[in-house]
C-alpha positions as CSV (number, residue, x, y, z in Angstrom):
1,M,6.3,2.4,-14.2
2,S,6.7,6.2,-14.4
3,I,7.2,8.0,-11.1
4,S,5.6,11.4,-11.0
5,F,5.2,14.0,-8.2
6,E,2.5,16.1,-9.8
7,G,0.3,17.5,-7.1
8,R,2.8,16.7,-4.3
9,V,4.5,19.1,-2.0
10,A,8.0,18.3,-0.8
11,I,10.4,19.8,1.8
12,V,14.1,19.2,1.3
13,T,16.4,20.3,4.1
14,G,20.0,21.3,3.4
15,A,18.9,21.8,-0.2
16,G,21.2,24.8,-1.1
17,N,24.1,22.6,-2.2
18,G,25.2,19.1,-3.0
19,L,22.8,16.2,-2.5
20,G,20.0,18.4,-1.2
21,R,20.1,20.6,-4.2
22,C,20.0,17.6,-6.5
23,H,17.0,16.1,-4.6
24,A,15.1,19.4,-4.8
25,L,15.8,19.8,-8.5
26,G,14.9,16.2,-9.2
27,L,11.5,16.5,-7.3
28,A,10.7,19.7,-9.1
29,A,11.5,18.2,-12.5
30,R,8.9,15.5,-11.9
31,G,6.2,18.0,-10.9
32,A,6.6,18.5,-7.1
33,K,6.2,21.9,-5.5
34,V,9.3,22.2,-3.3
35,V,10.3,24.0,-0.1
36,V,14.0,24.6,-0.4
37,N,15.4,24.7,3.1
38,D,19.0,25.7,3.8
39,F,20.6,27.6,6.6
40,G,23.4,28.7,4.3
41,G,26.1,28.0,6.8
42,A,29.6,26.6,6.3
43,R,30.4,22.9,6.4
44,D,30.9,23.0,10.1
45,G,27.6,24.8,10.7
46,T,28.9,28.3,11.3
47,G,27.6,31.4,9.5
48,G,24.2,31.5,7.7
49,S,22.7,33.1,4.7
50,S,19.6,32.7,2.5
51,D,21.6,32.9,-0.7
52,A,22.0,29.2,-1.3
53,A,18.3,28.4,-0.9
54,D,17.4,31.4,-3.0
55,R,19.6,30.2,-5.8
56,V,18.0,26.8,-5.9
57,V,14.5,28.3,-5.9
58,A,15.5,30.5,-8.8
59,E,16.8,27.4,-10.7
60,I,13.5,25.6,-10.1
61,R,11.4,28.6,-11.2
62,A,13.5,29.2,-14.3
63,A,12.7,25.6,-15.3
64,G,9.0,26.2,-14.9
65,G,8.6,24.7,-11.5
66,E,7.2,26.0,-8.2
67,A,9.4,26.5,-5.1
68,I,9.8,28.7,-2.1
69,S,12.8,29.3,0.1
70,A,13.1,28.5,3.8
71,P,16.5,29.6,5.2
72,C,16.0,28.5,8.8
73,S,18.2,26.1,10.7
74,V,16.7,22.6,11.2
75,T,17.6,23.0,14.9
76,D,15.4,26.1,15.2
77,E,12.0,24.9,16.3
78,A,10.2,28.2,15.7
79,G,11.8,28.6,12.3
80,V,10.8,25.1,11.3
81,A,7.3,25.7,12.5
82,D,7.1,28.8,10.3
83,M,8.4,26.8,7.4
84,I,5.6,24.3,7.8
85,K,3.0,27.1,8.2
86,T,4.2,28.8,5.1
87,A,4.1,25.6,3.0
88,M,0.6,24.9,4.2
89,Q,-0.6,28.4,3.5
90,T,1.0,28.3,0.1
91,W,0.0,24.8,-1.1
92,G,-2.3,23.3,1.5
93,R,-0.5,20.0,2.1
94,I,2.9,18.4,2.7
95,D,3.5,15.0,1.2
96,I,7.3,14.5,1.3
97,L,10.1,15.4,3.7
98,I,13.7,14.6,2.9
99,N,15.9,15.2,5.9
100,N,19.3,16.0,4.3
101,A,20.8,18.9,6.3
102,G,24.0,18.1,8.1
103,I,27.4,19.4,9.2
104,L,30.9,17.9,9.8
105,R,33.2,18.5,12.8
106,D,35.7,15.7,12.3
107,K,38.3,14.9,15.0
108,T,39.5,11.8,16.7
109,F,37.4,11.1,19.8
110,S,40.3,11.9,22.2
111,K,40.7,15.4,20.6
112,M,37.0,16.1,20.1
113,D,35.3,18.7,22.3
114,I,31.9,17.7,23.7
115,S,30.5,20.9,22.1
116,D,31.5,19.5,18.7
117,F,29.9,16.2,19.5
118,R,26.7,17.8,20.7
119,M,26.5,20.2,17.7
120,V,26.7,17.4,15.1
121,L,24.1,15.4,17.0
122,D,21.9,18.5,17.2
123,V,21.9,19.1,13.5
124,H,21.7,15.6,12.1
125,L,19.6,13.8,14.7
126,M,17.6,16.6,16.5
127,G,17.2,18.5,13.2
128,S,15.7,15.5,11.6
129,V,13.4,14.9,14.6
130,I,12.3,18.6,14.7
131,C,11.4,18.6,11.0
132,T,9.7,15.2,11.1
133,K,7.7,16.1,14.2
134,A,6.6,19.3,12.5
135,V,5.1,17.5,9.5
136,W,3.9,14.3,11.3
137,D,0.4,15.5,12.2
138,V,-0.1,17.0,8.8
139,M,0.7,13.7,7.2
140,R,-1.4,11.8,9.6
141,A,-4.4,14.1,8.9
142,Q,-4.1,13.5,5.1
143,N,-3.3,9.8,5.5
144,Y,-0.2,10.1,3.3
145,G,3.4,10.9,3.9
146,R,6.8,9.9,2.7
147,I,9.9,10.7,4.9
148,V,13.5,10.0,4.2
149,L,16.2,10.2,6.9
150,T,19.8,10.5,5.8
151,S,22.3,8.0,7.3
152,S,25.9,7.2,6.3
153,S,28.2,4.2,6.1
154,S,30.2,6.2,8.7
155,G,27.5,5.3,11.2
156,I,26.4,1.9,9.9
157,Y,30.0,0.6,9.6
158,G,32.2,3.2,11.3
159,N,34.8,5.7,10.0
160,F,37.9,6.9,11.9
161,G,37.6,10.5,13.3
162,Q,33.8,10.6,13.0
163,A,32.5,9.5,16.3
164,N,30.0,12.3,16.5
165,Y,28.9,12.0,12.9
166,G,28.7,8.2,13.1
167,A,26.6,8.2,16.2
168,A,24.2,10.7,14.7
169,K,23.9,8.8,11.4
170,M,23.3,5.4,13.1
171,A,20.6,7.1,15.1
172,M,18.7,7.6,11.9
173,V,18.2,3.8,11.6
174,G,16.7,3.6,15.1
175,L,14.4,6.5,14.4
176,M,13.3,5.1,11.1
177,N,12.5,1.7,12.7
178,V,10.0,3.2,15.1
179,L,8.5,5.8,12.9
180,A,7.9,3.3,10.1
181,Q,5.8,1.2,12.6
182,E,3.9,4.2,14.0
183,G,3.2,5.7,10.6
184,Q,1.9,2.6,9.0
185,K,-1.8,3.0,9.7
186,N,-1.7,6.5,8.1
187,D,0.3,5.5,5.1
188,I,3.4,7.4,6.3
189,R,6.4,5.5,4.9
190,V,9.8,6.2,6.4
191,N,13.0,5.2,4.8
192,T,16.7,5.9,5.3
193,L,19.2,6.9,2.6
194,A,22.9,6.1,3.1
195,P,24.6,8.1,0.4
196,T,28.2,8.6,-0.6
197,A,28.8,11.4,-3.1
198,A,31.2,14.1,-4.1
199,T,30.0,17.1,-2.1
200,R,31.7,19.7,0.1
201,M,31.3,17.2,3.0
202,T,33.5,14.6,1.2
203,E,35.8,16.7,-1.1
204,E,38.8,16.5,1.3
205,L,38.3,12.8,2.1
206,L,38.6,11.2,-1.3
207,P,40.9,11.3,-4.4
208,K,39.8,13.3,-7.4
209,Q,39.4,10.1,-9.5
210,A,36.8,8.8,-7.0
211,L,35.0,12.1,-6.7
212,D,34.6,12.3,-10.5
213,L,32.6,9.1,-10.3
214,M,30.5,10.2,-7.4
215,R,28.3,13.0,-8.8
216,P,25.5,13.8,-6.4
217,E,22.9,13.6,-9.1
218,L,23.5,9.8,-9.3
219,I,22.1,9.5,-5.7
220,T,18.9,11.3,-6.3
221,P,17.1,8.6,-8.3
222,G,17.3,6.4,-5.3
223,V,15.8,9.0,-2.9
224,L,13.1,9.8,-5.4
225,Y,12.0,6.2,-5.4
226,L,12.0,6.2,-1.5
227,V,9.5,9.1,-1.5
228,S,7.3,7.9,-4.4
229,Q,3.8,6.7,-3.9
230,D,4.7,3.0,-4.3
231,S,7.8,3.3,-2.1
232,P,8.8,0.7,0.5
233,T,9.0,1.5,4.1
234,R,11.7,0.8,6.7
235,C,14.4,0.4,4.0
236,I,18.0,1.4,4.3
237,L,19.2,2.2,0.8
238,G,22.9,2.7,0.1
239,A,23.8,4.7,-2.9
240,G,26.9,6.1,-4.6
241,A,28.5,6.5,-8.1
242,G,25.3,5.0,-9.7
243,A,25.4,1.9,-7.6
244,F,22.6,1.0,-5.1
245,A,22.4,-1.6,-2.3
246,R,20.0,-2.4,0.5
247,T,21.4,-2.7,4.0
248,Y,19.8,-5.0,6.6
249,V,20.5,-5.5,10.3
250,Y,20.7,-9.2,11.0
251,E,20.7,-11.3,14.2
252,T,22.0,-14.8,14.6
253,D,19.7,-17.5,15.8
254,G,21.4,-17.5,19.2
255,V,21.9,-20.1,21.9
256,Y,20.1,-20.8,25.2
257,I,22.4,-21.2,28.1
258,D,21.1,-22.7,31.3
259,E,22.2,-20.7,34.4
260,P,24.5,-18.5,32.3
261,T,27.9,-17.4,33.5
262,P,30.6,-15.3,31.7
263,E,32.6,-18.5,31.2
264,K,29.7,-20.3,29.6
265,V,29.1,-17.4,27.3
266,A,32.8,-17.4,26.3
267,A,32.7,-21.2,25.7
268,Q,29.7,-20.9,23.4
269,F,30.5,-17.6,21.8
270,A,31.3,-19.2,18.4
271,E,27.9,-20.9,18.4
272,I,26.2,-17.6,19.5
273,S,28.0,-15.9,16.5
274,D,27.0,-18.6,14.0
275,A,25.4,-16.7,11.1
276,S,24.0,-19.7,9.3
277,K,20.5,-19.0,10.6
278,Q,20.6,-15.3,10.9
279,E,17.5,-13.2,10.0
280,A,16.4,-9.6,9.9
281,L,14.0,-9.0,12.7
282,A,10.8,-6.9,12.2
283,G,10.6,-5.4,15.7
284,A,12.0,-5.5,19.2
285,F,9.5,-8.0,20.5
286,Q,10.5,-10.5,17.8
287,Q,13.8,-10.8,19.6
288,T,12.1,-11.0,23.0
289,N,9.8,-13.7,21.8
290,K,12.7,-15.7,20.3
291,F,14.7,-15.6,23.5
292,V,11.7,-16.5,25.7
293,S,10.8,-19.3,23.3
294,K,14.3,-20.8,23.6
295,A,14.2,-20.6,27.4
296,A,10.7,-22.1,27.5
297,A,11.7,-25.0,25.2
298,A,14.8,-25.8,27.2
299,K,12.8,-25.9,30.5
300,G,9.7,-27.6,29.1
301,V,7.5,-24.6,29.8
302,S,4.3,-24.0,27.8
303,L,3.7,-20.4,26.6
304,S,0.1,-21.0,25.5
305,K,-2.4,-18.7,27.1
306,G,-5.2,-20.0,29.2
């Protein structure tokens, strides 16, 4: 199966450097017309310039592709709206959105200012929401869309000194879960990438030997699959150094406790935690139905309608 993006229009945020640049170049190399979005700020989100986005646009055009620059911040609703308007005026559709833009303001929670926590959430979470909301009705109208949110192992599993970043990155999973359901009838597929790569975001966190193995371009094949026509939906794809894995959120089968007390929960916590019958749930009400079914079975209550 050959994956092509001929005739597709893609937006990549944070595409002036690192992963975003590789994603934009990878899409263009396979035929996509690309909106290169990058605010051009420093790693902590300060500053701003169109230079980074313009350089990537020049690279794509030099290779024979089509691209335009959009140097707005993903937190700027008016700027994002203009980006969408320009893309539609230029190419008439938007098929792909890769939410990649992000910043770091790492500190231990005790030393972290609330302003730093809020800023990281604003860029990662609200920036993804603003961009996704801006393309949502376009994709619904054309009955086609592919959206990627960018998470991180720092959010899924935790990483010291990154409470703000981890909270924002785990939020991507919750956002994906809902949008994948709401987009299904219009063939809008929503997935999450959890990458680890050698970029300016990680250069001070890892030894050189590891960074040499973690070229950003090794991540891009995974994200290109996630935005392809035959992509899955509601998938968390981990990627790094040429290795790929799928992350699932599992829930144990659980235990019904008659007239529960904290002591009864403590006494049965090992059984509650038993992973032998764990499963990945497809939605919130699957958990609700499971718990109600356990209670009804214990009390001899019929749940049949009528």
